[in-house]
C-alpha positions as a printed Julia matrix, in Angstrom:
410×3 Matrix{Float64}:
 106.18   64.09   86.59
 105.57   60.39   87.28
 107.04   59.64   90.69
 107.01   55.85   90.27
 110.46   55.79   88.6
 111.75   57.98   91.43
 110.36   55.64   94.08
 111.8    52.66   92.23
 115.24   54.28   92.22
 115.01   55.16   95.93
 114.12   51.53   96.76
 117.48   50.51   95.32
 119.24   53.01   97.64
 117.33   52.36  100.84
 120.23   52.94  103.23
 121.28   56.31  101.81
 117.69   57.47  101.46
 116.87   56.31  105.0
 119.83   58.15  106.49
 118.94   61.45  104.84
 115.31   61.04  105.92
 116.41   60.49  109.54
 118.73   63.48  109.36
 115.92   65.7   108.09
 113.56   64.3   110.77
 116.03   65.04  113.57
 116.65   68.53  112.26
 112.91   69.19  111.95
 112.18   67.98  115.5
 114.9    70.11  117.07
 114.45   73.2   114.9
 110.68   73.39  115.53
 111.18   73.38  119.31
 114.2    75.68  119.12
 112.27   78.23  117.03
 109.46   78.16  119.59
 111.89   78.76  122.46
 113.63   81.54  120.52
 110.38   83.37  119.74
 109.27   82.89  123.35
 112.47   84.53  124.61
 112.25   87.32  122.04
 108.67   88.03  123.1
 109.78   88.13  126.73
 112.7    90.48  126.03
 110.72   92.9   123.86
 107.59   93.02  126.05
 106.43   96.5   126.99
 106.35   97.28  130.71
 104.28  100.45  130.67
 106.93  102.56  132.41
 109.23  105.25  130.98
 112.3   103.01  131.09
 114.65  105.23  129.08
 114.06  108.15  131.46
 114.18  106.28  134.77
 117.0   105.57  137.21
 117.06  104.16  140.72
 119.17  105.19  143.67
 119.28  103.68  147.16
 121.45  104.36  150.2
 122.45  102.78  153.46
 123.32  104.66  156.62
 126.21  103.75  158.9
 124.45  105.48  161.81
 121.07  104.45  163.19
 118.22  106.83  162.41
 115.29  106.57  164.79
 113.03  108.91  162.8
 113.94  108.71  159.09
 110.97  110.71  157.74
 112.49  114.22  158.07
 115.69  113.08  156.4
 113.67  111.37  153.66
 111.74  114.54  152.93
 114.99  116.53  152.88
 116.43  114.01  150.41
 113.43  114.3   148.13
 113.66  118.09  148.19
 117.4   117.93  147.44
 116.9   115.57  144.49
 114.29  117.86  142.95
 116.96  120.6   142.82
 119.39  118.47  140.79
 119.57  119.74  137.18
 117.9   117.29  134.82
 115.57  115.74  137.43
 111.98  115.95  136.2
 110.39  114.17  139.16
 111.32  111.82  141.99
 109.53  109.39  144.27
 110.18  106.49  146.63
 109.25  102.83  146.33
 110.08   99.59  148.07
 110.84   97.77  144.78
 111.1    98.3   141.03
 111.18   96.35  137.78
 114.34   94.28  137.19
 115.4    94.84  140.8
 116.86   92.36  143.24
 113.96   92.34  145.7
 110.38   91.23  145.22
 107.58   91.75  147.71
 104.32   89.89  147.09
 101.08   89.62  149.05
  97.91   87.6   148.92
  94.68   89.48  148.25
  91.39   88.68  149.97
  87.98   90.04  149.07
  86.65   89.56  152.6
  87.71   90.64  156.08
  87.66   87.0   157.1
  91.3    86.13  157.69
  90.49   82.43  157.24
  89.51   83.06  153.64
  92.17   81.96  151.19
  93.77   84.61  149.01
  91.93   85.24  145.75
  95.14   86.16  143.94
  98.72   87.03  144.77
 100.31   90.17  143.42
 103.44   92.29  143.61
 103.12   94.6   146.6
 104.41   98.12  145.92
 104.6   100.68  148.7
 105.09  104.09  147.14
 105.43  107.76  147.85
 103.72  110.74  146.18
 104.25  111.25  142.43
 104.92  107.55  141.83
 102.56  107.35  138.84
 103.95  110.56  137.35
 107.57  109.57  137.86
 107.19  106.05  136.49
 105.2   107.24  133.47
 102.2   105.04  134.27
  98.84  105.59  132.58
  95.67  105.71  134.63
  92.8   104.1   132.74
  90.25  104.38  135.53
  89.88  106.33  138.77
  92.45  108.69  140.26
  95.89  108.98  141.83
  96.48  108.89  145.59
  95.62  112.01  147.54
  98.03  113.61  150.0
  95.98  112.67  153.08
  96.02  108.98  152.12
  99.76  108.45  152.55
 101.0   106.55  155.59
 104.66  106.79  156.76
 106.42  103.5   156.17
 108.01  103.62  159.62
 104.6   103.0   161.19
 104.86   99.41  159.98
 107.73   98.89  162.43
 105.47   99.49  165.4
 102.04   98.72  163.96
 101.83   95.59  161.81
  98.15   96.35  161.12
  98.09  100.0   159.99
  95.08  101.64  158.42
  95.83  101.98  154.71
  92.74  103.48  153.08
  93.48  103.19  149.36
  95.08  101.02  146.7
  95.76  101.34  142.98
  95.97   98.13  140.95
  96.92   97.29  137.4
  94.39   96.36  134.73
  95.23   92.65  134.69
  94.58   92.38  138.4
  91.3    94.28  138.07
  90.14   91.93  135.31
  91.17   88.91  137.36
  89.31   90.01  140.5
  86.23   91.6   138.91
  85.88   90.45  135.3
  83.6    92.69  133.28
  83.14   95.15  136.16
  84.67   98.44  137.21
  87.24   97.95  139.96
  87.04  101.5   141.33
  85.32  101.56  144.71
  85.75   97.84  145.29
  87.56   96.67  148.43
  90.44   94.29  148.93
  92.09   93.14  152.15
  95.86   93.05  152.39
  96.61   95.06  155.52
  94.67   93.36  158.32
  90.9    93.54  158.65
  90.48   97.1   157.36
  89.54   97.32  153.66
  91.67   99.08  151.08
  89.45  100.74  148.51
  90.52  100.68  144.88
  90.79  104.33  143.85
  92.49  103.82  140.49
  93.54  101.35  137.82
  96.7   101.73  135.72
  97.11  100.18  132.31
 100.2    98.31  133.42
 102.78   98.18  136.17
 105.47   95.52  135.87
 106.37   93.24  138.74
 110.0    93.19  139.88
 110.31   90.02  137.75
 108.79   90.9   134.36
 108.29   88.06  131.93
 107.85   85.44  134.63
 105.78   82.4   133.68
 103.91   82.7   137.0
 100.44   84.15  136.41
 100.66   86.06  139.7
 103.56   88.09  138.27
 100.97   89.79  136.05
  99.17   91.25  139.07
 100.53   94.38  140.74
  99.18   96.81  143.32
 100.35  100.07  144.87
  99.71  101.22  148.44
 100.28  104.77  149.75
 102.76  103.59  152.38
 105.79  105.77  151.73
 109.12  104.06  152.44
 111.96  106.04  153.96
 115.43  106.4   152.51
 116.5   103.68  154.94
 114.48  100.91  153.32
 113.24  102.39  150.06
 114.58  103.23  146.66
 114.55  106.66  145.07
 113.12  106.54  141.55
 114.34  109.44  139.46
 112.89  110.51  136.13
 115.23  112.64  134.08
 114.1   115.49  131.87
 113.92  114.87  128.11
 117.34  115.47  126.56
 119.25  115.07  129.84
 121.93  112.41  130.19
 120.62  109.83  132.7
 124.12  108.79  133.81
 125.16  112.39  134.48
 121.94  113.14  136.35
 122.23  109.94  138.41
 125.82  110.7   139.39
 124.88  114.24  140.44
 121.89  112.88  142.4
 124.1   110.46  144.33
 126.58  113.18  145.22
 123.73  115.45  146.3
 122.3   112.85  148.69
 125.69  112.06  150.24
 126.32  115.76  150.81
 122.8   116.21  152.2
 123.52  114.2   155.34
 127.23  114.11  156.26
 126.5   113.07  159.83
 124.78  109.84  158.78
 127.84  108.52  156.92
 125.68  107.1   154.16
 126.88  104.99  151.26
 125.24  104.37  147.9
 123.89  100.83  147.75
 122.47  100.81  144.22
 122.74  103.34  141.43
 121.57  102.26  137.98
 119.43  103.26  135.05
 116.42  101.07  134.31
 117.67  100.47  130.75
 120.89   98.98  132.14
 118.99   96.92  134.7
 116.75   95.57  131.94
 119.77   94.64  129.84
 121.33   92.75  132.74
 118.02   91.11  133.62
 117.64   89.59  130.16
 121.29   88.63  129.68
 120.61   84.92  130.1
 117.67   85.1   127.69
 119.88   86.69  125.03
 122.51   84.02  125.59
 119.83   81.34  125.23
 118.63   82.89  121.97
 122.17   82.93  120.59
 122.76   79.33  121.66
 119.51   78.05  120.15
 120.05   80.07  116.97
 123.53   78.55  116.7
 122.1    75.06  117.13
 119.48   75.71  114.42
 122.01   77.12  111.99
 124.43   74.27  112.69
 121.79   71.59  112.13
 120.52   73.24  108.96
 124.04   73.58  107.55
 124.87   69.93  108.33
 121.58   68.83  106.77
 122.19   70.97  103.68
 125.67   69.47  103.23
 124.16   66.0   103.65
 121.63   66.67  100.9
 124.3    68.17   98.62
 126.66   65.24   99.22
 123.98   62.61   98.63
 122.66   64.33   95.51
 126.18   64.72   94.09
 126.89   61.05   94.76
 123.68   59.98   93.07
 124.44   62.17   90.03
 127.73   60.32   89.61
 126.05   56.96   90.1
 123.28   57.74   87.62
 125.31   59.19   84.79
 124.18   56.41   82.4
 120.55   56.89   83.39
 120.79   60.61   82.83
 122.44   60.11   79.45
 119.78   57.62   78.39
 116.96   59.99   79.36
 118.65   62.86   77.5
 119.14   60.66   74.42
 115.45   59.77   74.52
 114.53   63.45   74.46
 114.41   64.51   78.12
 115.08   68.22   78.5
 117.38   69.84   81.03
 114.32   71.09   82.89
 112.95   67.58   83.22
 116.26   66.26   84.61
 116.37   69.17   87.04
 112.8    68.53   88.19
 113.56   64.83   88.62
 116.18   65.47   91.28
 114.13   68.24   92.9
 111.08   65.97   93.1
 113.21   63.18   94.54
 114.49   65.54   97.24
 110.96   66.78   97.89
 109.81   63.21   98.58
 112.73   62.56  100.93
 112.21   65.89  102.69
 108.49   65.24  103.12
 109.11   61.82  104.66
 111.69   63.31  107.02
 109.42   66.23  107.93
 106.5    63.94  108.79
 108.72   61.93  111.11
 110.23   65.15  112.44
 106.84   66.61  113.34
 106.08   63.55  115.44
 109.5    63.87  117.05
 108.99   67.62  117.65
 105.76   66.97  119.51
 107.43   64.24  121.55
 110.29   66.56  122.52
 107.73   69.21  123.49
 105.94   66.79  125.83
 109.29   65.86  127.39
 110.16   69.52  127.96
 106.72   70.11  129.49
 107.19   67.33  132.02
 110.85   68.01  132.83
 111.06   71.83  132.71
 107.42   72.99  132.93
 107.6    74.66  129.54
 104.39   75.37  127.6
 103.24   73.01  124.87
 104.69   73.56  121.41
 102.1    75.55  119.39
 101.12   73.7   116.21
 101.98   76.73  114.07
 105.68   75.96  114.51
 105.33   72.58  112.77
 104.45   73.99  109.32
 106.98   76.75  109.9
 109.73   74.18  110.42
 108.45   72.19  107.43
 108.65   75.22  105.14
 112.21   75.92  106.28
 113.32   72.35  105.56
 111.47   72.1   102.25
 113.15   75.32  101.11
 116.52   74.14  102.42
 116.21   70.84  100.55
 115.34   72.49   97.25
 118.17   75.0    97.56
 120.7    72.33   98.56
 119.8    69.95   95.72
 119.69   72.66   93.06
 123.45   72.7    92.44
 123.92   68.93   91.89
 120.65   68.76   89.93
 121.76   71.58   87.68
 125.07   69.84   87.01
 123.18   66.66   86.14
 120.88   68.55   83.77
 123.9    70.16   82.07
 125.43   66.81   81.05
 125.23   66.31   77.24
 123.77   62.96   76.21
 126.98   61.67   74.59
 129.21   62.63   77.52
 126.77   61.08   79.96
 126.64   57.81   78.09
 130.39   57.63   77.85
 130.65   58.36   81.57
 128.56   55.28   82.31
């Protein structure tokens, strides 16, 4: 179809055409960035952590009475929890994914304390069976051995304890020794004594999964077993057991295990629930942005429908003349669809420029990543499709006008 007559007609309706082009441009600019932010949040929410989340629960207690030597009570607690029906395994840790605390440490590759940290990573202190309980997968090396564990209470009196071993996650290993095996290498976190890497796990989430900080990708475990006083019991339930029932029974068991300490439960939650709460704001953001996108697209669609309907009424004589000269219904239909395609294309080009400008503004103001270029054609396809769908109704009505009725309507 020759587009020159279409362009000539649009030149006579510059204001209306300009307004619809600006509306499409604004919608394109906002929708492209909103889609990027939505997919970013969805990727964050659905990211795998590498732990058996559906089978894990955490339980921590506080004591009303001071305990000078918490290790015997801690071991008694662990033994009591293993007797609870539905408990597959149990361990202790200072922190966990989606928790309220986060412990991080700098990592040096030399005993020189003046050397700056090579990386910073989440610092887990764990008890025996941590890898088994959390469902982690060793990809290199081995688990901690029994003689490598250090009581956590020794940190109270000795700030520089001898911790012989460490297990790190794969991302940290690749960051510190790219292309090399990490097993047997030494890092320095606890004082001037080296901690030898004895194993590498595929993944271990930081307490703040999905963080934009690169250091949140690095995690390490040390065999420094916390006590019940400052640690968190991680419980893995048996397949088929109800995590809530098992967790409730575990809490009652621990309270009954030490009546003289007058302990209270500080935290008692399943990891699935903690994850849901952790990503609540992200889900709200997704809903808000999706609502904005839908609202803008609906308003734009109504604008296209309204403008096309108005132009059909204004061009009744033209349509009748073209039909009388032999134009088919298909040709009339394609005329209005081509006209909309030209307007949409002009708006999309302006919108892409605006989308990139908004992205730069968000980068400077909120430290968000740059808008990937793939979202520009994605937004363009959405708006092209929207324009063609919105104009189809008015265009079809125009094509259905008989030549005589159209000429009389003029």
